[in-house]
Phi, psi and omega in degrees: 000009171051052177061022175278122179281128181301153185218128176239122184234129177270118182255107185289339194045225184261064178216176177088181188190163180299332177294309171308313185299305180302330182286316185278338198302306183295327176289319177300313181302323181289331184270331187279125184185216179303331185267337180206143170268139180231135175218150176256134170257091183270164164309149192299333182292342185258000184302311180302317184292317183300317177298321181298328180279358175090009185259133176308137189213151177218163177266155184273349165195167177228166176277148171281350179269137184290316178194170179124195187281067188230073185310138172077001180274164186250115184280120185303317185294328179281330170304313180298311180293339175275004177103003181288150177241344184230159169225123161291138179232131176074026169311147183297331178290328174288327184288314197266326183274319187259354171073030183281120180283166175302325179300309182292323178301314181294323172299323177289326175302311184298312182302310185300315180295319180297329182270008179084012174270152173268111184285138170259098184276119185270132174226156179167162185245159175276163174307315176301320178296314176311304181304334180261014172062036183254005180313298187295325176291329184289315189287325175299317180298317187292322181283322182300332182291328173287318184292327174300325190272323193232357185072178185289340180295340170305328184275000182298310173259062184211175177228142171253141170235122173275123180230098177298120186302326181297341178258005185259123180064015177254356184083347175278142174229142177296144172301153184298331176289317180296320181296312183297325185297320183290314183301315179297328183289312178304315182296322185283327174297325179283325180290343178283345176262314178203113186286334179291318178294316176307317188287334179267342187293131176273133171241106188271162177248134172223141179147082183059035172288135176219180184293346179266344184245355189291315182305322182288314177300314183293336182284348175297137186309319179248012168267116189259016184139198187213150177252112186253132183263263187304318185294341180287345178273351178246116193310306186295320180294313180302314179294324179296316177299310181302314182299326178290341178290335185292343169084000000 
């Protein structure tokens, strides 16, 4: 892993509760440390509470707008004030349900970074795109949208999460070999622009990761941890996944 510290992020999506957060906080704090960083992407209303409990936290999206008449949007600067350290941008559910384009996702990436958050850029292909051998071109376009705005240097303070859309919440998981192949492609693509940034960049795998398959996935050379959905709502399963990232 070339001295990259593993990172496990739990994405609660539109789930969870204050009670669950209180129940999990101590166990997460106990496992997060020198060997692995652990963060929770809780619903935005819980971000402040999560930070107060000492758990690294992030928001699941941010507005591309800094401030203004944008009712219901999540302001990156306020998320930072409340203790968020990270922001997911471009999660497949944001792209496919809410219609966020590569361009909008790149704008959100820029805003998150400007306000002091570490953007976690989610990339990935649909099942149809995989069947048509478009995986690499789709992911390239998603990354290129950010590089066009900030240059490759913009990826320095960021994380990339590869999530094959066909494996999110479906119970299907890319095999460790399939996942590693795409992670290797992402790292090589970035290395063609800047080898040092590529070497240090954390690339997470997301897509039906659970306590049974996490060790094998995390053992792959270019997989630096995971973006965990459903299993992050179950204390024992999530802690087990975090432990497996320690290697």
